[in-house]
TORKE-656131 format. One record per residue: residue in one letter; x negated, y, z of N, C-alpha, C in turn. Coordinates in nm, 4 decimals. Layout:
<gudrens>
[gudren A, [X, Y, Z], [X, Y, Z], [X, Y, Z]]
...
</gudrens>
This chain:
<gudrens>
[gudren M, [-1.0169, 0.9498, -0.9141], [-0.9188, 0.9671, -1.0199], [-0.8602, 1.1079, -1.0129]]
[gudren R, [-0.8490, 1.1591, -0.8922], [-0.7931, 1.2924, -0.8759], [-0.8736, 1.3976, -0.9529]]
[gudren A, [-1.0060, 1.3875, -0.9465], [-1.0927, 1.4829, -1.0162], [-1.0634, 1.4822, -1.1663]]
[gudren F, [-1.0424, 1.3640, -1.2227], [-1.0123, 1.3534, -1.3651], [-0.8721, 1.4044, -1.3970]]
[gudren A, [-0.7754, 1.3710, -1.3134], [-0.6374, 1.4128, -1.3365], [-0.6244, 1.5652, -1.3331]]
[gudren E, [-0.7044, 1.6296, -1.2502], [-0.7012, 1.7759, -1.2413], [-0.7793, 1.8430, -1.3537]]
[gudren R, [-0.8604, 1.7660, -1.4268], [-0.9446, 1.8193, -1.5344], [-0.9386, 1.7310, -1.6593]]
[gudren P, [-0.8203, 1.7055, -1.7136], [-0.8114, 1.6170, -1.8306], [-0.8852, 1.6757, -1.9505]]
[gudren G, [-0.9549, 1.5882, -2.0230], [-1.0257, 1.6306, -2.1427], [-1.1605, 1.6960, -2.1154]]
[gudren R, [-1.1930, 1.7165, -1.9907], [-1.3213, 1.7798, -1.9548], [-1.4203, 1.6719, -1.9132]]
[gudren T, [-1.5416, 1.6790, -1.9674], [-1.6445, 1.5823, -1.9305], [-1.7020, 1.6201, -1.7954]]
[gudren L, [-1.7011, 1.5236, -1.7036], [-1.7518, 1.5464, -1.5687], [-1.8798, 1.4659, -1.5491]]
[gudren S, [-1.9836, 1.5319, -1.5026], [-2.1112, 1.4653, -1.4783], [-2.1042, 1.3851, -1.3485]]
[gudren R, [-2.1985, 1.2943, -1.3313], [-2.2063, 1.2180, -1.2062], [-2.2242, 1.3122, -1.0872]]
[gudren E, [-2.3093, 1.4140, -1.1052], [-2.3349, 1.5088, -0.9972], [-2.2072, 1.5813, -0.9560]]
[gudren M, [-2.1290, 1.6233, -1.0551], [-2.0040, 1.6915, -1.0248], [-1.9071, 1.5969, -0.9539]]
[gudren L, [-1.8978, 1.4741, -1.0024], [-1.8089, 1.3766, -0.9401], [-1.8525, 1.3466, -0.7966]]
[gudren L, [-1.9832, 1.3375, -0.7737], [-2.0333, 1.3153, -0.6374], [-1.9960, 1.4314, -0.5455]]
[gudren S, [-2.0121, 1.5532, -0.5949], [-1.9798, 1.6686, -0.5102], [-1.8300, 1.6785, -0.4834]]
[gudren L, [-1.7484, 1.6379, -0.5790], [-1.6036, 1.6388, -0.5580], [-1.5589, 1.5268, -0.4649]]
[gudren A, [-1.6273, 1.4129, -0.4733], [-1.5921, 1.2978, -0.3895], [-1.6428, 1.3134, -0.2466]]
[gudren H, [-1.7520, 1.3875, -0.2299], [-1.8150, 1.4035, -0.0986], [-1.8445, 1.5515, -0.0741]]
[gudren P, [-1.7409, 1.6326, -0.0519], [-1.7601, 1.7774, -0.0419], [-1.8447, 1.8225, 0.0777]]
[gudren R, [-1.8625, 1.7379, 0.1759], [-1.9420, 1.7769, 0.2935], [-2.0911, 1.7626, 0.2690]]
[gudren G, [-2.1288, 1.7227, 0.1502], [-2.2694, 1.7107, 0.1167], [-2.3335, 1.5826, 0.1642]]
[gudren D, [-2.2536, 1.4816, 0.1974], [-2.3105, 1.3529, 0.2374], [-2.3989, 1.2993, 0.1257]]
[gudren E, [-2.5067, 1.2350, 0.1638], [-2.5984, 1.1771, 0.0659], [-2.5393, 1.0483, 0.0081]]
[gudren H, [-2.5271, 1.0444, -0.1227], [-2.4805, 0.9257, -0.1932], [-2.5576, 0.9157, -0.3236]]
[gudren F, [-2.5667, 0.7953, -0.3753], [-2.6373, 0.7731, -0.5007], [-2.5424, 0.7926, -0.6179]]
[gudren D, [-2.5938, 0.8475, -0.7277], [-2.5088, 0.8714, -0.8434], [-2.4552, 0.7423, -0.9035]]
[gudren R, [-2.5205, 0.6310, -0.8798], [-2.4710, 0.5030, -0.9313], [-2.3444, 0.4581, -0.8592]]
[gudren S, [-2.3177, 0.5125, -0.7419], [-2.1926, 0.4785, -0.6730], [-2.0734, 0.5267, -0.7545]]
[gudren I, [-2.0934, 0.6325, -0.8327], [-1.9872, 0.6818, -0.9208], [-1.9584, 0.5782, -1.0284]]
[gudren D, [-2.0625, 0.5149, -1.0809], [-2.0433, 0.4116, -1.1838], [-1.9570, 0.2975, -1.1310]]
[gudren V, [-1.9788, 0.2599, -1.0076], [-1.8993, 0.1529, -0.9464], [-1.7536, 0.1964, -0.9359]]
[gudren R, [-1.7308, 0.3190, -0.8951], [-1.5928, 0.3698, -0.8849], [-1.5252, 0.3743, -1.0211]]
[gudren I, [-1.5998, 0.4173, -1.1224], [-1.5453, 0.4236, -1.2586], [-1.5050, 0.2843, -1.3046]]
[gudren T, [-1.5894, 0.1866, -1.2785], [-1.5594, 0.0477, -1.3162], [-1.4303, 0.0022, -1.2493]]
[gudren R, [-1.4139, 0.0320, -1.1237], [-1.2928, -0.0087, -1.0508], [-1.1683, 0.0614, -1.1026]]
[gudren I, [-1.1804, 0.1889, -1.1347], [-1.0666, 0.2627, -1.1917], [-1.0292, 0.2042, -1.3268]]
[gudren R, [-1.1292, 0.1760, -1.4095], [-1.1029, 0.1193, -1.5421], [-1.0297, -0.0139, -1.5332]]
[gudren R, [-1.0656, -0.0951, -1.4364], [-0.9964, -0.2240, -1.4193], [-0.8484, -0.2039, -1.3940]]
[gudren K, [-0.8127, -0.0918, -1.3345], [-0.6723, -0.0653, -1.3013], [-0.5954, 0.0038, -1.4133]]
[gudren I, [-0.6620, 0.0895, -1.4914], [-0.5866, 0.1711, -1.5871], [-0.6072, 0.1349, -1.7337]]
[gudren E, [-0.7124, 0.0637, -1.7651], [-0.7412, 0.0314, -1.9044], [-0.6806, -0.1033, -1.9436]]
[gudren A, [-0.6305, -0.1109, -2.0667], [-0.5786, -0.2378, -2.1175], [-0.6933, -0.3379, -2.1332]]
[gudren V, [-0.8068, -0.2885, -2.1840], [-0.9278, -0.3705, -2.1998], [-1.0410, -0.2914, -2.1333]]
[gudren P, [-1.0683, -0.3187, -2.0053], [-1.1689, -0.2399, -1.9324], [-1.3075, -0.2354, -1.9968]]
[gudren S, [-1.3439, -0.3373, -2.0709], [-1.4761, -0.3380, -2.1354], [-1.4815, -0.2459, -2.2583]]
[gudren R, [-1.3646, -0.2014, -2.3048], [-1.3560, -0.1060, -2.4156], [-1.2654, 0.0094, -2.3756]]
[gudren P, [-1.3138, 0.0943, -2.2867], [-1.2287, 0.2016, -2.2321], [-1.1878, 0.3048, -2.3361]]
[gudren R, [-1.0633, 0.3473, -2.3262], [-1.0111, 0.4517, -2.4136], [-0.9619, 0.5704, -2.3330]]
[gudren V, [-0.9134, 0.5442, -2.2128], [-0.8573, 0.6499, -2.1286], [-0.9671, 0.7187, -2.0477]]
[gudren L, [-1.0578, 0.6425, -1.9930], [-1.1682, 0.6948, -1.9130], [-1.2989, 0.6527, -1.9807]]
[gudren R, [-1.3478, 0.7417, -2.0670], [-1.4626, 0.7089, -2.1520], [-1.5937, 0.7637, -2.0962]]
[gudren T, [-1.7012, 0.6966, -2.1335], [-1.8362, 0.7412, -2.1003], [-1.8861, 0.8331, -2.2111]]
[gudren V, [-1.9443, 0.9455, -2.1718], [-2.0105, 1.0351, -2.2655], [-2.1586, 1.0220, -2.2336]]
[gudren R, [-2.2298, 0.9493, -2.3169], [-2.3711, 0.9160, -2.2891], [-2.4547, 1.0390, -2.2582]]
[gudren G, [-2.5288, 1.0286, -2.1495], [-2.6186, 1.1353, -2.1090], [-2.5513, 1.2527, -2.0407]]
[gudren I, [-2.4167, 1.2506, -2.0337], [-2.3450, 1.3634, -1.9734], [-2.2596, 1.3195, -1.8558]]
[gudren G, [-2.1697, 1.2240, -1.8776], [-2.0816, 1.1804, -1.7696], [-1.9629, 1.1025, -1.8218]]
[gudren Y, [-1.8458, 1.1392, -1.7728], [-1.7223, 1.0680, -1.8076], [-1.6133, 1.1687, -1.8423]]
[gudren V, [-1.5221, 1.1261, -1.9295], [-1.4092, 1.2112, -1.9669], [-1.2802, 1.1304, -1.9596]]
[gudren F, [-1.1764, 1.1931, -1.9081], [-1.0437, 1.1322, -1.8945], [-0.9551, 1.1871, -2.0059]]
[gudren D, [-0.8988, 1.0958, -2.0854], [-0.8085, 1.1341, -2.1936], [-0.6720, 1.0718, -2.1664]]
[gudren P, [-0.5829, 1.1464, -2.0995], [-0.4532, 1.0895, -2.0628], [-0.3654, 1.0576, -2.1822]]
[gudren N, [-0.3959, 1.1109, -2.2999], [-0.3140, 1.0859, -2.4178], [-0.3559, 0.9612, -2.4952]]
[gudren A, [-0.4702, 0.9038, -2.4586], [-0.5173, 0.7822, -2.5259], [-0.4311, 0.6651, -2.4819]]
[gudren E, [-0.4130, 0.5710, -2.5710], [-0.3378, 0.4507, -2.5362], [-0.4280, 0.3555, -2.4615]]
[gudren A, [-0.3817, 0.3119, -2.3476], [-0.4618, 0.2215, -2.2633], [-0.4706, 0.0844, -2.3229]]
</gudrens>
């Protein structure tokens, strides 16, 4: 969540999120980011299955819109 809070409105790719989450270069799968996104959405979205605050940008990554209504 910190990566998104520091970069509101910017689309972050899975690769970028992995490098921010694991700066020491530990090997992790990009799908682990999807699991984290799902968990964050459960906490911040009014309807997690229809995200408005933390949206998916198909083929690119995820974007955090703090001004969207949860």
